[in-house]
NULO-580785 format. One record per residue (C-alpha): residue number from 1; residue in one letter; z, x, y. Coordinates in steps of 0.5 Angstrom, whole numbers, m for minus. Example, Ala and Ser with C-alpha at 12.3 -4.5 7.8 and 13.67 -1.06 7.14 Angstrom:
BEGIN
PT  pos  code      Z      X      Y
PT    1     A     16     25     m9
PT    2     S     14     27     m2
***
This chain:
BEGIN
PT  pos  code      Z      X      Y
PT    1     M     56     30    m68
PT    2     K     55     23    m71
PT    3     R     60     20    m76
PT    4     L     60     14    m80
PT    5     L     66      9    m78
PT    6     L     68      4    m83
PT    7     L     71     m2    m79
PT    8     L     75     m8    m81
PT    9     L     74    m14    m77
PT   10     A     78    m20    m78
PT   11     A     79    m26    m73
PT   12     L     86    m25    m70
PT   13     G     89    m21    m76
PT   14     W     83    m16    m76
PT   15     L     86    m10    m81
PT   16     A     84     m4    m84
PT   17     Q     86      2    m87
PT   18     T     85      8    m83
PT   19     S     82     15    m85
PT   20     A     79     20    m82
PT   21     A     72     16    m82
PT   22     D     75      9    m81
PT   23     I     78      6    m75
PT   24     T     82     m1    m75
PT   25     Y     80     m7    m71
PT   26     S     85    m12    m69
PT   27     R     86    m17    m64
PT   28     G     93    m19    m66
PT   29     D     98    m18    m72
PT   30     S     96    m18    m79
PT   31     A    101    m23    m81
PT   32     T     97    m29    m85
PT   33     T    100    m36    m86
PT   34     M     97    m40    m92
PT   35     G     96    m48    m93
PT   36     T     90    m50    m89
PT   37     G     85    m55    m93
PT   38     A     85    m62    m96
PT   39     T     89    m63   m102
PT   40     K     83    m66   m106
PT   41     A     77    m63   m110
PT   42     E     71    m61   m106
PT   43     T     67    m55   m104
PT   44     Y     69    m51    m98
PT   45     D     65    m47    m93
PT   46     V     69    m43    m87
PT   47     A     66    m39    m82
PT   48     M     68    m35    m76
PT   49     H     64    m32    m70
PT   50     I     64    m25    m68
PT   51     S     62    m24    m61
PT   52     D     65    m18    m58
PT   53     Q     60    m14    m55
PT   54     A     63     m7    m57
PT   55     L     61     m9    m64
PT   56     V     53     m9    m62
PT   57     G     49     m5    m66
PT   58     M     54     m4    m71
PT   59     R     52     m6    m78
PT   60     V     56    m11    m82
PT   61     K     57     m9    m90
PT   62     G     61    m14    m93
PT   63     V     67    m18    m92
PT   64     R     74    m18    m95
PT   65     I     77    m25    m97
PT   66     S     84    m27    m99
PT   67     F     86    m33   m104
PT   68     P     93    m34   m105
PT   69     L     91    m37   m112
PT   70     A     85    m37   m116
PT   71     N     86    m42   m121
PT   72     G     80    m48   m121
PT   73     L     76    m44   m116
PT   74     S     69    m43   m117
PT   75     D     62    m42   m114
PT   76     G     64    m36   m109
PT   77     R     59    m34   m104
PT   78     A     60    m30    m98
PT   79     W     54    m30    m92
PT   80     L     52    m28    m85
PT   81     S     48    m33    m81
PT   82     H     45    m33    m74
PT   83     Q     48    m40    m73
PT   84     L     52    m45    m77
PT   85     P     48    m47    m83
PT   86     A     45    m54    m83
PT   87     I     48    m59    m87
PT   88     I     43    m63    m91
PT   89     S     46    m69    m96
PT   90     Q     53    m67    m94
PT   91     R     52    m60    m97
PT   92     M     51    m53    m93
PT   93     S     44    m51    m93
PT   94     D     42    m43    m94
PT   95     P     45    m38    m89
PT   96     D     39    m35    m85
PT   97     I     41    m27    m86
PT   98     A     45    m26    m92
PT   99     S     48    m29    m98
PT  100     Q     52    m26   m104
PT  101     A     55    m29   m110
PT  102     F     62    m27   m112
PT  103     T     68    m30   m117
PT  104     P     74    m32   m113
PT  105     A     80    m28   m115
PT  106     K     88    m28   m113
PT  107     G     89    m24   m107
PT  108     R     84    m20   m103
PT  109     I     77    m19   m106
PT  110     E     72    m15   m103
PT  111     V     64    m17   m103
PT  112     L     59    m13   m100
PT  113     F     52    m15    m98
PT  114     S     46    m12   m101
PT  115     E     43    m10    m94
PT  116     P     47     m8    m88
PT  117     Y     46    m13    m82
PT  118     E     46    m10    m75
PT  119     V     50    m14    m70
PT  120     T     46    m17    m64
PT  121     S     49    m19    m57
PT  122     E     49    m26    m59
PT  123     G     54    m24    m65
PT  124     V     54    m27    m72
PT  125     Y     57    m32    m76
PT  126     V     61    m29    m82
PT  127     G     63    m34    m87
PT  128     Y     64    m36    m95
PT  129     S     64    m42    m99
PT  130     F     67    m44   m106
PT  131     R     69    m50   m110
PT  132     L     76    m53   m111
PT  133     E     76    m56   m118
PT  134     A     81    m62   m119
PT  135     S     85    m59   m123
PT  136     S     87    m53   m119
PT  137     P     94    m52   m116
PT  138     A     91    m49   m110
PT  139     R     91    m55   m106
PT  140     K     90    m52    m99
PT  141     P     86    m45   m101
PT  142     V     84    m43    m94
PT  143     V     88    m37    m91
PT  144     T     89    m37    m83
PT  145     T     93    m32    m79
PT  146     K     98    m33    m74
PT  147     K     93    m33    m68
PT  148     V     88    m37    m64
PT  149     S     82    m35    m61
PT  150     Q     75    m38    m59
PT  151     G     70    m38    m65
PT  152     G     76    m36    m70
PT  153     F     75    m42    m75
PT  154     F     70    m47    m77
PT  155     L     70    m51    m83
PT  156     H     65    m56    m87
PT  157     S     67    m59    m93
PT  158     S     64    m64    m98
PT  159     Q     69    m69    m97
PT  160     I     74    m69    m91
PT  161     Y     69    m66    m86
PT  162     R     63    m67    m90
PT  163     T     58    m70    m84
PT  164     A     58    m63    m80
PT  165     W     61    m57    m78
PT  166     H     68    m58    m74
PT  167     D     71    m53    m69
PT  168     L     78    m52    m71
PT  169     T     80    m47    m66
PT  170     T     85    m51    m62
PT  171     D     87    m55    m68
PT  172     Y     89    m49    m73
PT  173     N     90    m41    m73
PT  174     D     84    m37    m74
PT  175     L     81    m35    m81
PT  176     A     84    m29    m84
PT  177     L     77    m26    m86
PT  178     Q     76    m19    m86
PT  179     V     69    m16    m84
PT  180     L     67     m9    m86
PT  181     L     62     m6    m81
PT  182     E     59      1    m80
PT  183     G     57      5    m74
PT  184     E     57     11    m69
PT  185     Q     62     15    m66
PT  186     V     67     11    m62
PT  187     E     70     13    m55
PT  188     A     77     16    m55
PT  189     N     78     13    m49
PT  190     A     75      6    m48
PT  191     A     77     m1    m46
PT  192     G     73     m8    m45
PT  193     V     75    m14    m41
PT  194     G     76    m20    m47
PT  195     S     77    m26    m42
PT  196     V     78    m27    m35
PT  197     T     82    m34    m34
PT  198     D     79    m40    m30
PT  199     F     84    m43    m25
PT  200     E     84    m48    m19
PT  201     G     88    m45    m13
PT  202     R     89    m46     m5
PT  203     T     85    m43      0
PT  204     G     88    m39      5
PT  205     V     93    m36      1
PT  206     S     93    m30     m5
PT  207     N     92    m33    m12
PT  208     S     93    m30    m18
PT  209     T     90    m30    m25
PT  210     Q     90    m27    m32
PT  211     F     85    m22    m35
PT  212     E     85    m19    m42
PT  213     I     84    m12    m43
PT  214     V     81    m10    m50
PT  215     N     82     m3    m53
PT  216     H     75      0    m56
PT  217     G     78      7    m57
PT  218     T     81     11    m62
PT  219     E     87     14    m57
PT  220     G     89      7    m55
PT  221     V     91      5    m48
PT  222     R     97      8    m44
PT  223     S     94      7    m37
PT  224     F     88      4    m34
PT  225     D     84      3    m27
PT  226     Y     81     m4    m26
PT  227     D     76     m7    m20
PT  228     Y     77    m14    m18
PT  229     E     72    m18    m14
PT  230     I     72    m25    m11
PT  231     A     68    m28     m5
PT  232     G     65    m21     m3
PT  233     Q     72    m18     m3
PT  234     R     74    m12     m7
PT  235     G     80     m8     m9
PT  236     S     82     m3    m14
PT  237     Q     89     m3    m18
PT  238     H     92      3    m23
PT  239     V     96      0    m28
PT  240     N    101      4    m32
PT  241     L    103      1    m39
PT  242     T    111      1    m41
PT  243     S    109      0    m48
PT  244     K    102      3    m50
PT  245     L     97     m1    m53
PT  246     P     96      2    m60
PT  247     G     89      6    m62
PT  248     I     87      0    m66
PT  249     F     80     m2    m64
PT  250     G     80     m9    m61
PT  251     R     88    m10    m60
PT  252     S     89    m13    m53
PT  253     A     94    m15    m48
PT  254     S     94    m20    m42
PT  255     F     95    m17    m35
PT  256     T     96    m21    m28
PT  257     V     92    m20    m22
PT  258     K     93    m22    m15
PT  259     L     87    m24    m11
PT  260     P     86    m24     m3
PT  261     P     86    m30      0
PT  262     V     79    m34      1
PT  263     A     78    m38      7
PT  264     E     73    m43      5
PT  265     K     74    m48     m1
PT  266     G     69    m48     m6
PT  267     A     67    m45    m13
PT  268     Y     68    m37    m14
PT  269     P     66    m32    m19
PT  270     V     72    m27    m21
PT  271     T     70    m21    m24
PT  272     I     74    m15    m27
PT  273     T     72     m9    m29
PT  274     I     76     m3    m33
PT  275     T     74      3    m29
PT  276     K     78      8    m32
PT  277     V     82      9    m39
PT  278     N     88     14    m39
PT  279     G     85     17    m33
PT  280     E     78     18    m36
PT  281     D     72     14    m34
PT  282     N     71      8    m38
PT  283     H     64      8    m42
PT  284     D     65      2    m46
PT  285     L     59     m3    m47
PT  286     A     63     m9    m44
PT  287     P     67     m6    m39
PT  288     S     67    m13    m35
PT  289     G     69    m20    m35
PT  290     Q     68    m26    m31
PT  291     G     72    m32    m30
PT  292     Q     72    m38    m24
PT  293     A     76    m40    m19
PT  294     I     76    m47    m16
PT  295     L     79    m47     m9
PT  296     Y     81    m53     m5
PT  297     H     84    m54      2
PT  298     T     89    m59     m1
PT  299     L     91    m57     m8
PT  300     P     95    m63    m12
PT  301     T    101    m61    m16
PT  302     H    101    m66    m22
PT  303     R    108    m69    m23
PT  304     A    108    m73    m30
PT  305     V    112    m79    m30
PT  306     L    117    m80    m36
PT  307     E    119    m88    m36
PT  308     E    124    m89    m41
PT  309     Y    126    m96    m44
PT  310     T    134    m96    m46
PT  311     G    140   m101    m46
PT  312     T    147    m99    m47
PT  313     W    147   m104    m53
PT  314     C    142    m99    m56
PT  315     G    146    m94    m61
PT  316     Y    140    m89    m61
PT  317     C    139    m89    m53
PT  318     P    143    m83    m52
PT  319     R    137    m79    m53
PT  320     G    134    m81    m47
PT  321     F    140    m81    m43
PT  322     V    141    m74    m44
PT  323     G    134    m72    m44
PT  324     L    133    m75    m37
PT  325     E    139    m71    m34
PT  326     E    137    m65    m38
PT  327     M    130    m65    m35
PT  328     N    132    m67    m28
PT  329     R    137    m61    m28
PT  330     L    131    m56    m31
PT  331     H    126    m59    m26
PT  332     P    130    m62    m20
PT  333     T    124    m62    m15
PT  334     D    118    m64    m20
PT  335     F    121    m68    m25
PT  336     I    120    m76    m24
PT  337     G    124    m80    m29
PT  338     I    125    m87    m29
PT  339     S    130    m91    m33
PT  340     Y    128    m99    m35
PT  341     H    134   m102    m38
PT  342     N    135   m108    m42
PT  343     R    140   m113    m44
PT  344     D    146   m110    m40
PT  345     P    148   m110    m32
PT  346     M    142   m105    m30
PT  347     E    137   m110    m33
PT  348     V    132   m112    m27
PT  349     M    126   m115    m31
PT  350     S    124   m118    m37
PT  351     T    121   m114    m43
PT  352     S    114   m117    m41
PT  353     Q    115   m114    m34
PT  354     F    115   m107    m37
PT  355     P    109   m103    m35
PT  356     S    108   m101    m42
PT  357     E    109   m105    m48
PT  358     V    115   m103    m52
PT  359     S    116   m105    m59
PT  360     G    123   m103    m60
PT  361     F    129    m99    m57
PT  362     P    129    m93    m55
PT  363     A    122    m92    m52
PT  364     A    119    m87    m47
PT  365     V    112    m86    m45
PT  366     I    109    m81    m40
PT  367     D    104    m83    m35
PT  368     R    103    m90    m38
PT  369     N     99    m86    m43
PT  370     L    103    m82    m48
PT  371     P    108    m85    m52
PT  372     T    114    m80    m53
PT  373     D    121    m79    m55
PT  374     A    125    m78    m48
PT  375     F    129    m72    m52
PT  376     S    125    m69    m58
PT  377     G    118    m70    m55
PT  378     S    113    m70    m60
PT  379     S    118    m66    m65
PT  380     S    121    m70    m71
PT  381     N    128    m66    m71
PT  382     K    134    m65    m67
PT  383     S    131    m60    m62
PT  384     F    130    m61    m54
PT  385     G    122    m62    m54
PT  386     I    121    m67    m48
PT  387     E    120    m61    m44
PT  388     T    114    m58    m47
PT  389     V    111    m65    m48
PT  390     W    112    m66    m40
PT  391     K    110    m59    m38
PT  392     N    103    m60    m42
PT  393     A    102    m67    m39
PT  394     C    103    m63    m32
PT  395     K     97    m59    m34
PT  396     A     92    m64    m33
PT  397     T     89    m64    m26
PT  398     A     91    m69    m21
PT  399     P     86    m72    m16
PT  400     A     90    m72    m10
PT  401     E     97    m70     m7
PT  402     V    102    m75     m6
PT  403     D    107    m74      0
PT  404     I    112    m79      2
PT  405     L    116    m81      8
PT  406     T    122    m85      8
PT  407     E    127    m88     14
PT  408     W    132    m94     14
PT  409     T    129    m99     19
PT  410     T    135   m103     19
PT  411     D    142   m102     15
PT  412     S    138   m106      9
PT  413     V    131   m104     10
PT  414     L    128    m98      7
PT  415     K    121    m96      9
PT  416     A    117    m92      5
PT  417     T    110    m89      7
PT  418     A    106    m86      2
PT  419     A    101    m80      4
PT  420     I     95    m79     m1
PT  421     T     91    m73      0
PT  422     F     84    m72     m4
PT  423     P     82    m65     m4
PT  424     I     74    m67     m5
PT  425     E     70    m73     m2
PT  426     R     68    m79     m6
PT  427     N     64    m85     m4
PT  428     D     69    m90     m8
PT  429     C     76    m90     m9
PT  430     P     78    m92    m16
PT  431     Y     86    m91    m15
PT  432     E     92    m95    m12
PT  433     V     99    m93    m10
PT  434     G    105    m97    m13
PT  435     F    112    m96    m10
PT  436     I    119    m96    m14
PT  437     L    126    m95    m12
PT  438     L    131    m92    m16
PT  439     A    139    m92    m16
PT  440     D    143    m86    m18
PT  441     G    151    m86    m19
PT  442     L    151    m93    m23
PT  443     T    158    m94    m27
PT  444     G    162   m100    m29
PT  445     T    169   m101    m33
PT  446     T    167   m107    m37
PT  447     S    165   m107    m44
PT  448     N    157   m108    m43
PT  449     W    157   m101    m39
PT  450     S    160    m97    m45
PT  451     Q    154    m94    m48
PT  452     A    153    m95    m56
PT  453     N    153    m89    m60
PT  454     Y    150    m87    m67
PT  455     Y    151    m80    m66
PT  456     S    158    m79    m66
PT  457     G    160    m74    m71
PT  458     E    153    m71    m72
PT  459     T    152    m64    m72
PT  460     G    146    m60    m71
PT  461     W    144    m63    m64
PT  462     P    144    m58    m58
PT  463     A    150    m57    m53
PT  464     S    147    m62    m48
PT  465     M    148    m68    m53
PT  466     K    156    m66    m54
PT  467     T    158    m72    m50
PT  468     F    156    m77    m55
PT  469     T    156    m72    m62
PT  470     N    164    m71    m59
PT  471     G    164    m78    m57
PT  472     D    166    m85    m60
PT  473     S    162    m90    m63
PT  474     Y    162    m93    m56
PT  475     V    162    m88    m50
PT  476     A    165    m91    m43
PT  477     G    166    m88    m36
PT  478     L    158    m86    m36
PT  479     T    154    m85    m29
PT  480     Y    147    m88    m30
PT  481     N    142    m85    m26
PT  482     F    134    m86    m25
PT  483     V    135    m93    m26
PT  484     I    129    m98    m23
PT  485     V    132   m103    m18
PT  486     A    126   m105    m15
PT  487     R    119   m104    m15
PT  488     S    112   m106    m11
PT  489     G    109   m109    m17
PT  490     K    108   m108    m25
PT  491     S    102   m104    m23
PT  492     G     99   m101    m16
PT  493     I     98   m105    m10
PT  494     E     91   m108     m9
PT  495     G     87   m105     m3
PT  496     S     92   m100     m2
PT  497     L     87    m94     m1
PT  498     S     80    m95      1
PT  499     A     73    m92      0
PT  500     P     70    m87      2
PT  501     I     75    m82      1
PT  502     E     75    m76      6
PT  503     A     77    m69      3
PT  504     D     83    m66      6
PT  505     V     85    m73     10
PT  506     P     91    m77      8
PT  507     Q     91    m84      7
PT  508     T     97    m87      8
PT  509     Y    100    m94      6
PT  510     D    107    m97      8
PT  511     Y    112   m101      4
PT  512     S    119   m103      5
PT  513     F    125   m105      0
PT  514     D    130   m110      2
PT  515     I    136   m107     m2
PT  516     R    139   m114     m1
PT  517     E    134   m117     m6
PT  518     A    135   m111    m11
PT  519     V    139   m115    m16
PT  520     N    139   m115    m24
PT  521     T    137   m121    m28
PT  522     S    144   m125    m27
PT  523     G    143   m125    m20
PT  524     Q    148   m119    m18
PT  525     P    147   m114    m14
PT  526     V    145   m107    m18
PT  527     I    145   m102    m12
PT  528     Q    152    m99    m11
PT  529     D    151    m93     m6
PT  530     K    145    m94     m1
PT  531     E    145    m86      0
PT  532     K    144    m85     m8
PT  533     L    137    m88     m8
PT  534     T    130    m85     m9
PT  535     V    123    m87     m8
PT  536     V    118    m86    m12
PT  537     V    110    m87    m11
PT  538     L    105    m87    m16
PT  539     L     98    m86    m16
PT  540     L     95    m90    m21
PT  541     D     88    m91    m24
PT  542     K     86    m98    m22
PT  543     A     81    m99    m29
PT  544     S     86    m96    m34
PT  545     G     93    m97    m30
PT  546     R     95    m90    m32
PT  547     I     99    m86    m27
PT  548     V     95    m80    m25
PT  549     N    100    m77    m20
PT  550     A    107    m78    m17
PT  551     N    112    m76    m12
PT  552     K    119    m77    m11
PT  553     V    124    m77     m5
PT  554     H    131    m79     m3
PT  555     C    132    m84      2
PT  556     G    132    m82      9
PT  557     E    128    m76      7
PT  558     S    121    m73      7
PT  559     T    117    m69      2
PT  560     T    114    m65      7
PT  561     D    116    m64     15
PT  562     G    108    m65     16
PT  563     I    108    m72     14
PT  564     R    113    m74     20
PT  565     S    108    m72     25
PT  566     L    104    m79     23
PT  567     S    109    m83     27
PT  568     E    107    m79     33
PT  569     A     99    m80     32
PT  570     T     95    m85     36
PT  571     V     90    m90     33
PT  572     R     83    m87     34
PT  573     S     78    m92     31
PT  574     V     79    m98     26
PT  575     R     75   m100     20
PT  576     Y     75   m106     16
PT  577     F     74   m107      8
PT  578     D     74   m113      3
PT  579     L     78   m112     m3
PT  580     Q     72   m109     m7
PT  581     G     72   m103     m2
PT  582     R     66   m105      2
PT  583     S     65   m104      9
PT  584     V     66   m111     14
PT  585     A     63   m110     21
PT  586     E     66   m117     23
PT  587     P     71   m119     19
PT  588     Q     72   m127     19
PT  589     Q     78   m131     15
PT  590     G     81   m128      9
PT  591     L     84   m122      6
PT  592     F     82   m115      8
PT  593     I     84   m108      9
PT  594     K     85   m105     16
PT  595     A     83    m98     16
PT  596     E     86    m94     22
PT  597     T     84    m87     23
PT  598     L     89    m83     28
PT  599     T     88    m78     33
PT  600     D     90    m73     28
PT  601     G     85    m75     23
PT  602     T     90    m79     18
PT  603     V     87    m85     15
PT  604     K     92    m91     15
PT  605     T     91    m97     11
PT  606     R     94   m104     10
PT  607     K     92   m111      7
PT  608     I     92   m116     13
PT  609     K     90   m124     13
PT  610     L     86   m126     18
***
């Protein structure tokens, strides 16, 4: 027997009071946060997009709208539209499905449409509009939830966002709008796949990805079975939930699936299908979801570089001292910190030679692109926020993997070989490499080695700052690490990489540091222990100067054992290029790039003068 179901749908906080004929639809908790909007008088149009395929065939009856305050609000209108309504003369035109006037009131108000609308597979935009008067105390009147999801919040207004609709999905949380629907009997045990995460991975190894299971049944989910498929390989998995997914329509949870290895590189769809829920066959309308895997033979690890600018005279610079030490402790393999000193014994260059423009100290920049704070990151309080900023920077796809081999060719000359491996081929090469030599363990007893400290006696800082919060106005006896003592140049080395780029074939470039030449701006040697040196290789975008990847290695070591085989390979063929990367059949007098292809497939490049 069929029954009428009242569904309450709200982006992120889909909420309803359940009864014998009702069910609750929720993609998250029902908590809301207030305060989104501009602090001026204008007309607001806000919307969300309903796209859950399990709602296809159900009928939208109305909405519930929340207003924290209502004084000065007028001209309310709830509406439905196939598309976001067009903007005409900075005002919204009429929506194409339904529109219903209402009077804004404090709290949650219910607005019913004159005729229910049946949801199609394309989904529907649900929204409301109102006028905020200049005298209103409700300066930020749009209520949002504590969740973020695709299509959860669109905004147009007559002043701030006047020319077009703006998708605020990633800038704000979802709109706290509830939608009333009616439909037929819902299955007791049913679930769909909300999303399958796209990912990049390596060939020949097992990769993992995540998928979202969404409850569409009245009984909730205690266990489920799913099938997965990638590159023609299929498998099944049974999952017993340690915590039941409650019987709330739309409540979701994420799970990880381990996929079988794929031999060939390329783009592959990844399909997840929920086959059983609580041991029963799944009859959900949307039991499957699909993502994409892009697999490479070489998968670069992006190691973002944090360059800080500091000096022992700078009382606010202890933040960077602690920030770099903490990041290296937390991420000893992948974190690359470089400390540029000014007006102290570790200064090896003037401020005009810094790779980034510095207007004051302390300063810090990630990948020569993102200014930040070397301790607090983007936060304005005393928290340790740089880790979050650095991790987010590392999420960007790197164009190539960077490996390094170092060896002492004499007692004072340290040779570094950079091996750059691109996962895909391309006809041009807009990149070049640069080399930096860092010294750890630097210390001194004179007053200019003591770090000025404005944090003495301060409270509220993390324990990692106690050397300075418990210290005097000058802290003596510190050991300075990550200090730049030499480099190949302010930017990359012209011609260090050549075109065309062959996929999965490393290009190499050699550079040597003579540590006797590593002196400060006063001409004094700055390296105190040659066993405490680190070589950093930067991969830079030639046009922008941005660092797009990097790696580091301690002196006399290699980032991978495989790079050591380079010295054992012999030359198979030689090609020449001019400094613009164009092939030259018979080079004459001038500067050229010599590219030697070794018997192991490696391409070794160096600049020569004929």
